[in-house]
C-alpha positions in Angstrom: 69.1 61.1 -249.5 67.3 64.2 -250.4 67.6 67.1 -248.0 65.4 70.1 -247.8 62.4 68.1 -249.0 59.4 67.4 -246.9 56.6 64.9 -247.6 53.0 65.7 -246.7 50.7 62.8 -245.9 47.2 63.6 -246.8 44.8 62.5 -244.1 42.1 60.2 -245.2 38.7 61.9 -245.1 36.7 61.1 -242.0 33.4 59.5 -242.8 30.5 61.7 -241.8 28.8 60.4 -238.7 25.6 58.8 -239.6 22.6 59.9 -237.5 20.6 57.0 -236.5 16.8 57.3 -236.7 15.1 57.6 -233.3 13.2 54.4 -232.4 9.6 54.7 -231.0 8.4 52.3 -228.3 6.5 49.9 -230.5 9.6 49.3 -232.7 12.0 48.5 -229.9 11.9 44.7 -230.5 13.5 45.3 -233.9 16.1 47.8 -232.6 17.2 46.3 -229.3 17.3 42.6 -229.8 17.6 39.9 -232.4 14.8 40.3 -234.9 13.6 37.7 -237.4 10.0 37.5 -238.7 9.4 34.3 -236.7 10.6 35.6 -233.3 7.4 37.5 -232.3 5.3 34.4 -233.1 7.6 32.0 -231.3 7.9 34.4 -228.4 4.1 34.7 -228.0 3.8 30.9 -227.7 6.8 30.8 -225.3 5.2 33.6 -223.2 1.9 31.8 -223.1 3.5 28.5 -222.2 5.6 30.0 -219.4 2.6 31.8 -218.0 0.6 28.6 -218.0 3.4 26.7 -216.3 3.6 29.5 -213.6 -0.2 29.3 -213.1 0.0 25.5 -212.8 2.7 25.8 -210.2 0.5 28.1 -208.1 -2.4 25.7 -208.4 -0.3 22.8 -207.4 1.1 24.6 -204.4 -2.4 25.6 -203.4 -3.7 22.1 -203.6 -0.7 20.7 -201.7 -1.3 23.3 -198.9 -5.0 22.6 -198.9 -4.4 18.9 -198.5 -1.8 19.4 -195.8 -4.2 21.6 -193.8 -7.2 19.4 -194.6 -9.1 22.4 -196.1 -12.6 21.6 -197.4 -12.9 21.2 -201.2 -15.6 22.0 -203.7 -17.1 19.7 -206.3 -14.0 20.1 -208.5 -11.7 19.1 -205.6 -10.4 22.7 -205.3 -9.6 23.7 -201.7 -11.8 26.4 -200.3 -9.5 28.7 -198.4 -12.0 31.5 -198.2 -12.9 34.5 -200.3 -9.7 36.6 -199.7 -7.2 33.8 -200.1 -8.9 32.5 -203.2 -8.8 35.9 -204.8 -5.1 36.2 -203.8 -4.3 33.0 -205.5 -6.0 34.2 -208.7 -4.0 37.5 -208.6 -0.7 35.7 -208.0 -1.4 33.3 -210.9 -2.1 36.3 -213.2 1.1 38.0 -212.0 3.1 35.1 -213.2 3.0 36.8 -216.6 5.7 39.2 -215.3 8.5 36.6 -215.1 7.1 35.0 -218.2 7.6 38.2 -220.3 11.0 38.8 -218.7 12.2 35.3 -219.7 10.6 35.5 -223.2 12.3 38.7 -224.2 15.6 37.4 -222.9 15.5 33.9 -224.4 13.7 34.6 -227.7 14.7 38.1 -228.6 18.0 38.4 -226.7 17.1 41.7 -225.1 16.4 43.1 -221.7 13.0 43.1 -220.0 13.5 46.9 -219.5 12.9 47.4 -223.2 9.2 46.5 -222.5 9.1 49.2 -219.8 10.2 52.2 -221.7 12.5 53.6 -224.3 15.0 54.4 -221.6 15.2 50.8 -220.5 13.3 50.9 -217.2 10.2 52.2 -215.5 10.3 56.0 -215.0 9.1 56.0 -211.4 8.4 59.8 -211.1 6.3 59.7 -214.2 4.5 56.5 -213.0 3.6 58.3 -209.7 2.2 61.3 -211.7 0.1 59.0 -213.8 -1.2 57.2 -210.8 -2.4 60.5 -209.3 -4.1 61.5 -212.6 -5.8 58.1 -212.9 -7.2 58.2 -209.3 -9.6 61.0 -210.0 -11.7 59.6 -212.9 -11.7 56.1 -211.5 -13.0 57.3 -208.1 -15.6 59.3 -210.0 -16.6 56.2 -212.0 -17.0 54.1 -208.8 -19.1 56.8 -207.2 -21.4 57.0 -210.2 -21.7 53.2 -210.4 -22.9 53.1 -206.8 -25.5 55.7 -207.6 -26.8 53.8 -210.7 -26.5 50.4 -209.2 -26.4 50.6 -205.3 -24.7 47.7 -203.5 -27.2 45.8 -201.4 -24.7 43.2 -200.0 -24.0 43.4 -196.2 -20.9 45.0 -194.8 -18.2 42.5 -193.8 -16.7 44.3 -190.8 -13.5 46.2 -190.3 -11.4 43.2 -189.6 -12.2 41.6 -192.9 -12.1 44.9 -194.8 -8.5 45.6 -193.6 -7.4 42.1 -194.4 -8.9 42.5 -197.9 -7.3 45.9 -198.4 -3.9 44.6 -197.4 -4.2 41.8 -200.0 -5.4 44.2 -202.6 -2.6 46.7 -202.1 0.1 44.0 -202.1 -1.1 41.9 -205.0 -3.3 43.9 -207.4 -0.5 46.2 -208.7 1.4 43.1 -209.8 -1.6 41.5 -211.4 -2.5 44.7 -213.3 1.1 45.4 -214.3 1.4 41.8 -215.6 -1.5 42.3 -217.9 0.0 45.5 -219.2 3.4 43.9 -219.9 1.6 41.2 -221.9 -0.8 43.4 -223.9 0.8 46.9 -224.0 4.3 45.5 -223.8 4.9 42.2 -225.6 1.9 42.2 -228.0 2.3 45.9 -228.9 5.9 45.5 -229.7 5.3 42.2 -231.5 2.8 44.0 -233.8 5.1 46.9 -234.1 7.8 44.6 -235.5 5.6 44.3 -238.7 3.5 47.5 -238.8 4.8 51.0 -238.9 1.5 52.9 -238.3 0.9 53.4 -234.6 -2.8 53.7 -235.4 -2.8 50.1 -236.6 -0.4 48.8 -234.1 -2.7 49.5 -231.1 -5.7 47.6 -232.6 -4.8 43.9 -232.2 -3.7 44.1 -228.5 -6.8 46.2 -227.6 -9.2 43.6 -229.1 -7.3 40.7 -227.5 -7.3 42.6 -224.2 -11.1 43.0 -224.3 -11.6 39.4 -225.3 -9.4 38.2 -222.5 -11.9 39.7 -220.0 -14.7 37.5 -221.2 -17.8 38.1 -223.4 -20.3 40.1 -221.4 -22.3 42.9 -222.8 -21.4 44.5 -226.2 -21.0 47.8 -224.2 -18.6 46.2 -221.8 -16.5 44.8 -224.6 -16.5 48.2 -226.3 -15.3 50.1 -223.2 -12.6 47.5 -222.7 -11.5 48.0 -226.3 -11.5 51.7 -225.7 -9.3 51.2 -222.7 -6.9 49.0 -224.7 -6.7 51.5 -227.5 -6.1 54.4 -225.1 -3.5 52.5 -223.1 -1.7 51.4 -226.3 -1.7 55.0 -227.7 -0.4 56.4 -224.4 2.4 53.8 -224.4 3.5 54.7 -227.8 3.2 58.5 -227.4 4.8 58.7 -224.0 7.6 56.2 -224.9 6.8 53.8 -222.0 4.3 51.6 -220.3 4.0 53.7 -217.1 0.7 55.5 -218.0 -1.0 52.3 -219.0 0.1 50.5 -215.8 -1.0 53.5 -213.7 -4.5 53.5 -215.2 -4.9 49.7 -214.9 -3.4 49.5 -211.4 -5.5 52.4 -210.0 -8.7 51.0 -211.6 -8.2 47.5 -210.2 -7.0 48.6 -206.7 -10.0 50.9 -206.2 -12.4 48.3 -207.6 -11.1 45.4 -205.6 -10.8 47.6 -202.4 -14.5 48.6 -202.8 -15.5 45.0 -203.4 -13.6 43.9 -200.3 -16.0 45.8 -198.1 -19.1 43.7 -199.0 -19.9 40.1 -198.5 -19.2 38.2 -201.7 -17.8 41.2 -203.4 -14.4 39.8 -204.1 -15.7 36.4 -205.3 -18.0 38.0 -207.8 -17.2 36.9 -211.4 -18.4 40.2 -212.9 -15.8 42.3 -214.8 -15.8 45.4 -216.8 -17.0 43.2 -219.7 -20.4 43.1 -218.0 -21.0 46.8 -217.7 -24.4 48.2 -218.7 -24.5 50.8 -221.5 -24.7 53.9 -219.3 -21.7 52.9 -217.1 -19.8 51.7 -220.2 -20.2 55.0 -221.9 -19.2 57.0 -218.8 -16.2 54.7 -218.3 -15.0 55.2 -221.9 -15.5 59.0 -221.7 -13.4 59.1 -218.5 -10.7 56.9 -220.0 -10.4 59.3 -223.0 -10.3 62.3 -220.7 -7.5 60.7 -218.6 -5.7 59.9 -221.8 -5.8 63.5 -222.9 -4.6 64.8 -219.6 -1.7 62.4 -219.4 -0.6 63.2 -223.0 -0.7 66.9 -222.1 1.4 66.4 -219.0 3.9 64.3 -221.0 4.3 67.1 -223.5 4.8 69.7 -220.8 7.4 67.5 -219.2 9.2 67.0 -222.5 9.2 63.3 -221.7 11.6 61.1 -223.7 9.4 59.3 -226.2 12.0 57.8 -228.6 15.2 55.8 -228.2 18.2 57.3 -230.0 20.8 54.7 -230.7 23.2 53.4 -229.3 20.8 51.1 -227.6 23.2 49.5 -225.1 20.8 49.9 -222.2 18.2 47.6 -223.8 20.6 44.9 -225.1 22.2 42.5 -222.6 25.6 44.1 -221.8 27.3 46.3 -219.2 26.9 49.8 -220.7 23.6 51.5 -219.9 22.5 54.8 -221.5 21.4 57.7 -219.3 17.8 58.0 -218.5 15.7 61.1 -218.3 
């Protein structure tokens, strides 16, 4: 044995920690789930199929209830429950997109539904409330101007019917509007972002499809719906979440449906924003752009989290969530 001698073991150099690139909202499908080129396409068909099945279940339930209660039917054998229940069924059928998107992201892309909500993995409720307050002002102004330009000549339905209609609107319209946002500004935006890096290009497909989904009315109506889709998509990317888009859509639909509920035949009207005349369409688009600018300004002042910095455990099925701002 050799005494008086020491041996030094040189420590292996520690690899420098690699800083992962922050992930913006539209790229979350690539970063938080299993990504292959075919998954966004397959998922779109799965989502549409699940949404259709959900709607058919609502129709089947309505027809069964109508038959049980011996409700009168129209020429197509559809039960006539009345204006408010019929609109409620339509809203519920649209809201079936919410579970459809949740199942699609979990089954096809193996990620959490919260990754469609925001970069922190869930809806940021304080931010959602702020956006709702901002959205209320321009939408109320638009409704006021629309009544000045095109006064409503339908008779008043009475307080009982109005309150019943308002209760239905408040309970169901937020889910209907949010469902559309999760499809267009959630799934479709992230599906497009799986292939395109430019946010300016990512927002275009979902905006055009959103406008087309509301029907082909006037060119001006289609244009203002496209502007809304572009603005909502841009807000979603720049704020890192779907809250602002949901707020604009929910507030618009709640106030519009609530106003329609006050007049005979208002809720059953098949007119949408796609049918707007040029003057109202231009005013609507201008107010949408103004609200977008205000919300972006507020998001910047709040230093809102707009990117996900890996690890991404909060958005992948597993037990370890990341902290939210």
